[in-house]
N, C-alpha and C positions, 0 to 999 in steps of 0.2 A: 539634465539626466532624466531618462525615462523611468517610469515606475517599475518596469520590468528589470532594469539595471539595478535599481535600488534593492529590489527583492532578491536578486541574485547575489548582490554584495552582502546582504544581511544573512542569507543562507550560508555563504562562504565563511563569514565571520563566526556564525554559530558552529559550523563544522570545525573550525580551528579551535574554538573554545572547548568543544567536546573532546577533541583530540588531545589537547593539553591536559584536561582533567583526567582522561584515561591514562596518560603517561605518568602523571603524578601518582595516581592510585596504584599503578603497576610498580613504581619505585618504592612506595610505602610497603606494598605486599612483599616485594623482594627482600626488604629488611627483615622480614619474619619468615623467610624461605617459603613463601606462599602457603604457609600453614594457617588455615582458616581459624583454628582455635586460638593460636597466638595472636593473630590479627584482630579478632574480635575482642580478646582480652586487652589488647593495646587500646582499642577505641573505647572500651568501657572504662579503662583507667583514665584516659583523657577526659571522658565525660564527667567522671567523678571529680577530677581536678577542676574542671570548669565550673561545676556546680558549687564546689566548696569555695571557689574564688569570690563568689557573689557578683561577679561581673556580668554573668549571663543568666538569663531566665529560661527555664525549660518547661514545656507543656507536659503535664502528667498524662501518662498513657491511660486508657480506659480502665485497666485492671489495677492501677496504682491508687493508693490512698493519697489524696492531695496533701502536700506538705504545707502546713500553715505555720507561718513564722509568728513568734511571740511579739505582741505589740509593745512598743516602748511607751505607749500612752496609757497610764494607769486607769484613766476614765473609760477606756475602751473595753476593759475587762468585765464590765457589768453585764 
């Protein structure tokens, strides 16, 4: 297989992935009647649930105060 064919196949695969992501985003938006306020509220709620689960880590935005968890090591509090 030539390099050109490989590149074309990769471009096609990327286009298919982008297409699939857009379809999913459209379906989610449709669940909220394409109302941007409701959609943003939905994603904010999901984010909060994910934060509270402790399963995921989030980077703090530049204007956020870092969330420092309390250490379980009593010697670390000195």
